[in-house]
C-alpha positions in Angstrom: -0.1 0.0 0.1 2.9 2.4 0.9 4.7 1.4 -2.3 1.6 2.2 -4.3 1.2 5.6 -2.7 5.0 6.4 -3.3 4.8 5.2 -6.9 1.7 7.2 -7.5 3.1 10.6 -6.2 6.7 10.1 -7.2 6.4 12.1 -10.2 3.8 14.6 -9.5 5.1 15.3 -5.8 8.5 13.9 -5.3 9.2 15.5 -1.9 5.7 14.1 -0.5 6.8 10.5 -1.9 10.2 10.6 -0.5 8.8 11.9 2.9 6.1 9.1 3.1 8.6 6.4 2.2 11.2 7.3 4.8 8.8 8.5 7.6 5.4 6.3 7.6 7.1 3.0 8.5 8.5 4.8 11.6 5.1 6.4 12.5 3.4 3.1 12.5 6.0 1.5 14.9 3.7 2.5 17.7 1.3 -0.4 16.7 3.8 -3.0 17.4 3.7 -2.0 21.0 1.4 -3.7 23.5 -2.1 -2.2 23.9 -1.4 -1.3 27.4 1.3 1.0 26.3 -0.3 2.4 23.2 -3.3 3.4 25.2 -1.1 6.0 27.1 0.6 7.1 23.9 -2.6 8.2 22.0 -2.6 11.5 23.7 0.0 14.1 24.6 -1.0 13.8 28.4 2.3 12.0 29.1 4.3 14.7 27.7 2.4 17.3 29.3 2.8 15.6 32.6 6.5 15.4 32.2 6.8 18.9 31.3 4.9 20.0 34.3 7.2 17.9 36.6 10.2 19.5 35.0 8.7 23.0 35.5 7.8 22.1 39.2 11.3 20.9 40.1 13.3 23.5 38.3 11.1 26.5 39.5 12.4 25.7 43.1 16.0 26.3 41.9 15.2 29.5 39.8 18.6 30.4 38.5 20.9 27.7 37.3 24.6 28.5 37.5 25.3 27.1 33.9 23.6 25.1 31.3 25.3 21.9 32.3 23.5 22.0 35.8 20.2 22.7 34.2 20.8 19.5 31.9 21.7 17.3 34.9 18.6 18.2 36.8 16.4 17.6 33.7 18.2 14.4 33.0 17.7 13.1 36.4 14.0 13.9 36.4 13.7 12.0 33.0 15.5 9.0 34.2 13.1 8.9 37.3 10.1 9.0 35.1 11.8 6.2 32.9 12.2 4.1 36.0 8.5 4.6 36.8 7.5 3.8 33.2 9.4 0.5 33.2 8.4 -0.6 36.6 4.8 0.1 35.7 4.3 1.8 39.2 2.8 4.9 38.0 1.6 4.6 34.2 0.0 1.3 33.8 -2.7 1.3 36.5 -5.4 -1.0 35.4 -8.7 0.7 34.7 
C-alpha cells in the first residue's frame, strides 16, 4: 500500500513521496507496542505531565549556574520518569 502511494506521487509530488517512504514506517512503529502502552501514547498527556514535573522541580532552583547544571537536573527527572514507566508503578494502573 505504501509502495503504491509512493509510486503514484513520485512524479507529481516527489518530496511528498520521499517523505512518506522514509517516515511512515517509523510512524506506525507504535502499533507494534502492547495495547496497554499504546493506550497511554494516544494523547499528549504523558508529555504534558513530564513537562509540568520538570517545571515544578526547576522552579524551586530558579537560576541555574550554567547550562550543564540545568541539563543534569532535567536528565535526572527524565531518568526517574523512565524508571516509573518501566516498573509500571505509575503509568500502567489498570482501569
